[in-house]
N, C-alpha and C positions, 0 to 999 in steps of 0.2 A: 691663484695666487691670493694669499691670503689678507695682504695690506692694499689690494688693487681696488680703488673706489668704483673703476667701472664692472669688475667682477662680483663686488658686494651689492651692486644695484641690479644686475643680472640675476644675482641669486636671490633678490628681493630682501636683502638683509639691510639695504637702505631703501626708503621710500622715494620714488619718481613718477612724475606723470606720464605714464606709457600711453604711447598711442599706437604702437605695433609691435607684435612679439611672435616669433616662431622659435622651434626647438634650438636655431642655431644665431637668431640675432633678436636683440631688442633695441627699440626706438623710442626716446623719452624727452622732452621738453627741456631745452638749455635752462640753467638756472641764471644766466647772464645772456640774455638773447641779445643777439647783432642785427635782427630783423625781427619785423610782426611773426613772421614763422620761424623758429629757429630750433630744430630738432637735430638730436645726436643718434646715430645709428650705430650701434655697437657690436660686434661678435660676442656670442658668449664664450666661445674658445678663446684661452687669452692668447693673445697675440701682441708684443708689444708695438708692433707699427708695420707699417705697408713693406719696408725693406725687410722685415723677417719673416714674409710669407714664402711658401714653398709652392712647388707646381699642384702638390696636392690640396692647397686652399683655393686654388681657380674657381672651384664650384661657389666655393663661399662668396667668393669676392663679387661673382656674378651675380649673387641672390642679395647682396649688398644693392646693387645697381636696380634690380627689379624692385627690393622692398621702398628705395627711395622712389621710384615712380609710382608704386602705391600709395605711398603716405603723401604725396604731393597731389596725387589725385584727391584723396579723401580730405587734403588741408583747402582745394581750391586755389593753388597754385601751379598746376601743371602747365600751364602758358608760359611760366618764366620763373625758373627757380637755379639755385647754384649747389653743387654737392662738391665739398671739399675736405679733403683729408690732410692733415700736415703730418709731414715724415721727420721725426728727430726734433732735437729743442733748437737748431740754426731756422727749422722751417716752423716754429710757433706752435709746437706739439707741447702741451702742457700736461696732460695724462699718460702715462705709458703704457696705453692700451690701443689697439686699433680702433679707431673711431672715424666716424664721417660726419660732417654738417651740412645738414640741409636748410638751406636759407631762402626764404622767398617772401612775398608781399609788399615787395618794393623794388624799385628799378635798382639792380646792380649795375655798379659801374666797372670800367676796364681800362687800365690793368686794376688788380685788386690791392697791390701792395706790393 
């Protein structure tokens, strides 16, 4: 998607502070962190939102979970972190590209909102 900011970040057309990368995923520091550790994990394949995934995307979704674990280990937050995705505008999704927020480094409250 030529106008997608996350596609541009994944393609390194826009600078970001990458913390993890594979052929299928990229993870970088959020510009507006909501916790001491706030990493965005994105798919390099443009998928608008989770509800647009198909069965063929299931392995990729599993890789996101594993990447979150690896990133949390490296960031020193493995004992307590939150992994969140928002699906659509009504849920707070502000960028139309599937992404997950990895949050940690502070106590997380429940319910989140």
